[in-house]
Every structure is written in C-alpha cells, then in structure tokens.
N, CA, C and O of each residue as an XYZ file, in Angstrom:
500
protein
N      95.613    141.356    120.707
C      95.366    140.997    119.264
C      94.486    139.524    120.549
O      93.324    139.462    120.951
N      95.453    138.766    120.769
C      94.951    137.382    121.703
C      93.273    137.730    122.317
O      92.224    137.107    122.155
N      93.679    139.396    123.304
C      92.451    138.861    124.202
C      91.545    139.139    123.949
O      90.626    138.646    124.603
N      91.222    140.083    122.865
C      90.155    140.607    121.638
C      89.720    139.355    120.940
O      88.589    138.912    120.741
N      90.766    138.950    120.656
C      89.528    137.173    119.833
C      89.737    136.352    121.400
O      88.970    135.429    121.126
N      90.136    136.070    122.605
C      88.943    135.701    123.402
C      87.523    136.690    123.466
O      86.407    136.181    123.568
N      87.614    137.300    123.434
C      86.493    138.423    124.225
C      85.590    138.123    122.708
O      84.521    137.528    122.838
N      85.953    138.466    121.537
C      85.182    137.993    120.967
C      84.129    136.807    120.728
O      82.943    136.776    120.400
N      85.198    135.748    121.072
C      84.524    134.310    120.872
C      83.981    134.075    122.492
O      83.046    133.275    122.527
N      84.317    134.524    123.615
C      83.623    134.043    124.091
C      81.715    135.115    124.252
O      80.713    134.674    124.817
N      81.822    136.246    123.672
C      80.757    136.688    123.186
C      79.423    135.774    122.243
O      78.197    135.716    122.143
N      80.469    135.272    121.787
C      79.786    134.751    120.838
C      79.024    132.997    121.278
O      77.989    132.380    121.025
N      79.954    132.841    121.850
C      79.949    131.236    122.877
C      78.589    132.005    123.758
O      77.514    131.418    123.633
N      78.596    133.225    124.594
C      76.910    133.637    125.311
C      75.719    133.551    124.395
O      74.639    133.024    124.659
N      76.068    134.135    123.304
C      74.849    134.251    122.476
C      73.813    133.053    121.787
O      72.646    133.096    121.398
N      74.992    131.819    121.850
C      74.432    130.226    121.221
C      74.159    130.081    122.210
O      72.996    130.480    122.262
N      74.533    129.649    123.440
C      73.596    129.336    124.644
C      72.750    129.699    124.591
O      71.866    128.915    124.244
N      72.309    131.293    124.915
C      71.350    131.732    125.128
C      70.294    131.539    123.932
O      69.081    131.414    124.098
N      70.900    131.536    122.816
C      69.782    131.083    121.616
C      69.798    129.515    122.143
O      68.653    129.068    122.068
N      70.629    128.652    122.594
C      70.172    127.116    122.654
C      68.750    126.855    123.948
O      67.825    126.043    123.916
N      69.149    128.085    125.155
C      68.545    127.526    126.097
C      66.728    128.401    125.611
O      65.673    128.064    126.147
N      66.809    129.151    124.869
C      65.559    129.873    123.913
C      64.774    128.855    123.101
O      63.601    129.115    122.835
N      65.507    127.336    122.546
C      64.988    126.650    121.813
C      64.741    125.613    122.362
O      63.857    124.903    121.881
N      65.553    125.137    123.724
C      64.019    124.290    124.513
C      63.549    124.153    125.642
O      63.378    123.328    126.540
N      63.326    125.549    125.262
C      61.670    126.281    126.493
C      61.024    126.649    125.482
O      59.934    127.122    125.801
N      61.358    126.634    123.619
C      60.562    126.498    122.727
C      59.743    124.656    122.686
O      58.554    124.660    122.368
N      60.315    123.397    122.960
C      60.933    122.418    122.493
C      59.707    122.194    124.084
O      58.517    121.906    123.953
N      60.024    122.296    124.710
C      59.101    122.433    125.788
C      57.815    122.957    125.976
O      56.854    122.497    126.594
N      57.951    123.966    125.359
C      56.152    124.452    125.057
C      55.427    123.749    124.084
O      54.251    123.930    123.766
N      56.340    122.813    123.572
C      55.607    122.051    122.164
C      55.476    120.937    122.688
O      54.523    120.246    122.327
N      56.348    120.470    123.639
C      55.917    118.411    124.256
C      54.415    119.373    125.121
O      53.312    118.837    125.229
N      54.623    120.392    125.492
C      53.553    120.215    126.868
C      51.957    120.516    126.159
O      50.838    120.379    126.655
N      52.353    120.938    124.916
C      50.390    121.352    123.810
C      50.326    119.790    123.710
O      49.444    119.091    124.211
N      51.562    119.292    122.875
C      50.946    118.069    122.628
C      50.644    116.394    123.529
O      50.466    115.202    123.282
N      50.725    117.140    124.419
C      50.502    115.562    126.052
C      49.587    116.528    127.506
O      49.653    117.680    127.936
N      48.854    115.393    127.835
C      48.402    116.275    128.777
C      48.918    116.648    130.196
O      48.358    117.306    131.074
N      50.629    115.808    130.177
C      51.428    115.381    131.445
C      52.381    116.553    131.035
O      52.559    117.025    129.911
N      52.679    116.739    131.665
C      54.285    118.277    130.974
C      55.225    117.344    131.177
O      54.972    116.499    132.035
N      56.275    117.281    130.588
C      57.771    116.097    130.590
C      58.241    116.283    132.377
O      57.995    117.263    133.081
N      58.864    115.202    132.724
C      59.785    115.596    133.497
C      61.192    115.825    133.186
O      61.545    114.807    132.590
N      62.185    116.628    133.275
C      63.307    117.458    133.423
C      63.953    116.606    132.720
O      64.255    116.840    131.550
N      64.270    115.451    133.360
C      64.743    114.374    132.996
C      64.621    113.639    131.665
O      65.395    112.805    131.194
N      63.475    114.128    131.153
C      62.813    113.390    129.750
C      63.097    114.702    128.764
O      63.331    114.325    127.616
N      63.120    115.556    128.859
C      63.387    116.186    128.139
C      64.987    117.789    128.070
O      65.252    118.814    127.442
N      65.513    116.974    129.137
C      67.045    117.155    129.213
C      68.148    116.096    128.243
O      68.537    114.961    128.521
N      68.422    116.847    127.174
C      69.698    115.925    125.971
C      70.511    115.249    127.006
O      70.273    115.497    128.188
N      71.186    114.652    126.769
C      72.008    113.874    127.452
C      73.441    114.021    126.670
O      73.648    113.610    125.529
N      74.429    114.719    127.549
C      75.775    115.280    127.069
C      76.497    114.041    126.672
O      76.415    113.048    127.395
N      77.295    114.022    125.427
C      78.483    113.017    125.409
C      78.690    112.836    126.226
O      78.106    113.183    127.252
N      79.846    112.058    126.068
C      81.106    111.508    127.608
C      82.497    112.253    126.799
O      83.418    112.895    127.304
N      82.278    111.939    125.551
C      83.406    112.633    125.217
C      83.274    113.574    124.135
O      82.196    113.823    123.596
N      84.656    114.230    123.741
C      84.187    116.044    123.367
C      83.494    115.617    121.806
O      83.747    114.597    121.164
N      82.751    116.495    121.507
C      82.785    115.977    120.114
C      83.680    115.896    118.914
O      84.754    116.495    118.852
N      83.008    114.827    117.585
C      83.342    115.484    116.821
C      83.556    115.920    115.974
O      82.588    116.098    115.236
N      85.207    116.498    115.365
C      84.828    117.720    114.009
C      84.296    117.116    113.075
O      84.313    115.901    112.878
N      83.634    118.201    112.249
C      82.987    117.651    111.154
C      83.424    117.914    109.494
O      84.327    118.746    109.395
N      83.190    117.642    108.860
C      84.200    118.267    108.005
C      83.245    119.738    107.685
O      82.119    120.048    108.075
N      84.206    120.445    106.829
C      83.506    122.133    106.930
C      82.434    121.725    105.993
O      82.694    120.709    105.348
N      81.334    122.262    105.782
C      80.272    122.756    104.655
C      80.806    122.667    103.286
O      81.665    123.455    102.892
N      80.411    121.904    102.689
C      81.375    122.805    101.294
C      79.939    123.441    100.623
O      78.755    123.291    100.924
N      80.894    124.515     99.177
C      79.683    125.557     98.944
C      79.417    124.730     97.590
O      80.335    124.259     96.919
N      77.932    124.599     97.238
C      77.921    124.719     95.833
C      78.262    124.976     94.503
O      77.627    125.976     94.168
N      79.051    124.510     93.443
C      79.444    124.702     93.155
C      79.010    123.881     91.626
O      78.956    122.705     91.267
N      78.715    125.378     90.908
C      78.904    124.683     89.209
C      79.713    124.033     88.690
O      80.858    124.396     88.962
N      79.594    122.750     87.685
C      80.211    121.962     87.124
C      80.560    122.865     85.591
O      79.729    123.299     84.793
N      82.048    122.957     85.521
C      82.708    124.101     84.702
C      82.276    123.408     83.030
O      82.298    122.214     82.731
N      81.926    124.492     82.189
C      82.471    123.992     81.077
C      83.458    123.025     80.878
O      84.322    122.963     81.753
N      83.578    121.836     79.419
C      83.810    121.019     79.419
C      85.513    121.787     78.391
O      85.595    122.483     77.378
N      86.621    121.162     79.368
C      87.848    122.400     78.300
C      88.163    123.359     79.091
O      89.324    123.769     79.116
N      86.794    124.111     80.203
C      87.597    125.216     80.377
C      88.667    125.336     81.889
O      89.289    126.333     82.255
N      88.615    124.076     82.509
C      89.525    124.320     83.285
C      91.035    124.173     82.397
O      91.862    125.082     82.320
N      91.148    123.064     81.877
C      92.143    122.665     80.819
C      92.548    123.639     80.273
O      93.776    123.622     80.196
N      91.573    125.481     79.366
C      91.751    126.316     79.038
C      92.686    126.964     80.012
O      93.879    126.949     79.708
N      92.406    127.406     80.892
C      92.778    128.494     82.048
C      93.872    127.760     82.218
O      94.901    128.251     81.754
N      93.964    126.619     82.803
C      95.627    126.021     83.393
C      96.133    126.315     82.476
O      96.896    127.254     82.704
N      96.137    125.977     81.361
C      97.403    126.200     80.003
C      97.339    127.509     79.528
O      98.218    127.804     78.719
N      95.946    128.992     80.031
C      96.577    129.896     79.837
C      97.645    130.532     80.742
O      98.546    131.137     80.160
N      97.674    130.476     82.222
C      98.547    130.404     82.888
C      99.549    130.503     83.005
O     100.111    131.248     83.807
N     100.175    129.580     82.027
C     101.552    128.742     81.925
C     102.002    129.088     80.642
O     103.080    128.619     80.277
N     101.025    130.226     79.486
C     100.929    130.677     78.724
C     102.422    131.888     78.444
O     103.349    131.731     77.649
N     102.242    132.792     79.195
C     103.704    133.500     79.720
C     105.124    132.693     79.454
O     106.099    133.444     79.453
N     105.359    131.538     79.268
C     106.782    130.682     79.227
C     107.529    129.828     80.453
O     108.336    128.900     80.508
N     106.646    130.848     81.611
C     107.357    130.827     83.025
C     107.053    128.745     83.560
O     106.282    128.026     82.925
N     107.830    128.284     84.718
C     107.396    127.445     85.524
C     106.299    128.412     86.380
O     106.234    129.593     86.721
N     105.477    127.185     86.519
C     104.162    127.880     88.352
C     104.128    126.354     88.761
O     104.465    125.377     88.092
N     103.791    126.399     89.628
C     103.340    125.448     90.958
C     102.113    125.256     90.655
O     101.546    126.157     90.037
N     101.208    123.771     91.079
C      99.527    124.039     90.858
C      99.452    124.810     91.848
O      98.243    125.039     91.869
N     100.054    125.573     92.984
C      99.611    126.683     94.270
C      99.558    128.121     93.500
O      98.719    128.991     93.735
N     100.545    128.207     92.597
C     100.235    129.470     92.031
C      99.687    129.895     90.424
O      99.690    130.998     89.878
N      99.162    128.387     89.853
C      98.507    128.235     88.638
C      97.165    129.147     89.341
O      96.782    130.294     89.110
N      96.614    128.012     90.364
C      95.361    127.955     90.416
C      94.768    129.353     91.644
O      93.591    129.472     91.988
N      96.117    130.432     92.207
C      96.060    131.615     92.565
C      95.681    132.192     91.515
O      94.685    132.902     91.661
N      96.474    132.103     89.691
C      96.092    133.293     88.918
C      95.014    132.630     88.452
O      94.517    133.323     87.564
N      94.455    131.713     88.597
C      93.359    131.124     87.699
C      91.966    130.921     88.459
O      90.820    130.808     88.024
N      92.477    130.915     89.723
C      91.435    130.846     91.046
C      90.470    129.800     91.166
O      89.427    129.613     91.793
N      91.373    129.013     90.124
C      90.533    127.289     90.047
C      90.607    126.917     91.801
O      90.599    127.916     92.520
N      90.674    125.606     92.482
C      90.754    124.593     93.691
C      91.871    124.466     92.991
O      92.080    124.403     91.779
N      92.710    124.430     94.125
C      94.185    123.803     94.175
C      94.634    122.573     93.694
O      95.555    122.215     92.959
N      93.401    121.816     94.535
C      93.085    120.209     94.092
C      92.858    120.481     93.142
O      93.884    121.053     92.774
N      92.017    120.507     92.163
C      91.830    120.695     90.404
C      93.612    121.069     89.804
O      94.465    120.392     89.228
N      93.571    122.013     90.138
C      94.904    122.747     88.735
C      95.783    121.541     89.286
O      96.055    120.829     88.319
N      96.230    121.124     90.232
C      97.187    119.753     90.082
C      97.002    118.820     90.136
O      97.901    118.132     90.621
N      95.119    117.792     89.472
C      94.610    117.113     89.401
C      95.039    117.093     87.606
O      95.844    116.326     87.077
N      94.246    118.152     86.944
C      94.433    119.063     85.969
C      96.282    118.480     84.936
O      96.509    117.768     83.958
N      97.376    119.501     86.142
C      98.615    119.287     85.323
C      99.085    117.739     84.921
O      99.431    117.100     83.927
N      98.911    117.594     86.077
C      98.893    115.715     86.078
C      98.830    115.079     84.741
O      99.747    114.737     83.994
N      97.330    114.984     84.583
C      97.315    114.603     83.664
C      97.552    115.777     82.375
O      98.025    114.946     81.600
N      97.572    116.664     81.819
C      98.512    117.328     81.350
C     100.430    117.042     80.934
O     101.057    117.297     79.906
N     100.686    116.680     81.706
C     102.103    115.846     81.852
C     102.104    114.871     81.551
O     103.167    114.410     81.134
N     100.584    113.795     81.615
C     101.277    112.650     81.033
C     100.428    112.647     79.329
O     100.449    111.724     78.514
N     100.046    113.389     79.254
C      99.396    113.430     77.911
C     100.413    113.825     76.805
O     100.467    113.752     75.577
N     101.113    114.233     77.713
C     102.588    115.931     77.097
C     102.139    117.071     76.479
O     102.660    117.383     75.408
N     101.478    117.590     76.837
C     100.780    118.346     76.577
C     101.727    119.843     77.769
O     102.068    120.955     77.365
N     101.843    119.462     78.737
C     102.967    120.332     80.021
C     103.880    119.366     80.237
O     103.689    118.179     80.503
N     105.140    120.111     80.071
C     106.554    119.817     80.874
C     106.430    120.364     81.963
O     105.967    121.447     82.320
N     107.313    118.728     82.945
C     107.571    118.783     84.752
C     108.803    119.327     84.664
O     109.707    118.630     84.204
N     109.066    120.663     85.085
C     109.940    121.818     85.059
C     110.794    121.238     86.458
O     110.479    120.334     87.232
N     111.815    122.001     86.450
C     112.553    121.614     87.747
C     111.325    121.869     89.204
O     111.473    121.304     90.288
N     110.673    122.411     89.021
C     109.841    123.483     90.439
C     109.050    123.581     89.864
O     108.967    124.773     89.570
N     107.682    122.610     89.096
C     106.250    122.982     88.538
C     105.854    122.345     87.234
O     106.203    121.362     86.580
N     105.241    123.026     87.164
C     105.706    122.742     85.717
C     105.011    124.296     83.879
O     104.218    125.231     83.763
N     105.995    123.566     83.007
C     105.276    124.667     81.817
C     105.346    123.912     81.176
O     105.577    122.711     81.316
N     104.960    125.137     79.549
C     104.508    124.784     78.002
C     105.608    123.841     78.057
O     106.293    123.758     79.076
N     105.898    122.893     76.702
C     106.606    122.495     75.772
C     106.904    124.064     75.086
O     106.166    125.020     74.845
N     108.186    123.841     74.927
C     109.141    125.182     73.830
C     109.025    125.018     72.398
O     109.587    125.807     71.639
C-alpha cells in the first residue's frame, strides 16, 4: 500500500515538474517578445528558497452563512432524543463543523438551554 502511494505521489510530482517547465518556457517566450534582447538565463531563473517552504493554511471553501437560529435549531434537534452527546457527535449528526457546534453548545449551556452532562451535553429534563 505504501509503495502504491509513493508511486502515485512520484507520478504527480513528475506531472507538476513538467508543467512548471512548460510555464517557464512560456514566460521566457513572452519575455523575448517584449524585449529586443533575450533575457539571460540567470535573470529568468527564479532563486530557490534556502529554507523549506512554509506550510500554507488549507484553502477554505466559501460557505454561506446559515439563517439566524438555524444552527441552534439543528443542535437542539440532535439533542432531542434525550441522550447526552459530545460536540463531535452532534457535529456528525447535523453535518455542522465541530467548532461551530462546540461554540453553540457552550453558549446554550451558559443560557441554560442545555446542560453539561458527565460526557457531553443534554437537554434539561
């Protein structure tokens, strides 16, 4: 399985390197069209960073805001069967993000609309 994964990664890396080379050639061609003399190889080559590249945060998908009260309703609906649930369990049941559910449950607990259970939250009896 690991060998298969390594092979897939290597194939993808080869594809990306080939694409990068095509893009460099295209840039060089464009530079030549805009100048009377071709650029020197040193001028067109981009210096490589000395340190490893920093990780970028994953791109976030654009999401629409939910209607006012919709998150609260979904969280309370998930707890309506009477058993205590953790934020992760509520998130899985509702399809909401775990952080959103956790924040909502904390606010509901402060307002007294839900109670903290031994493990998770539940509706008042």
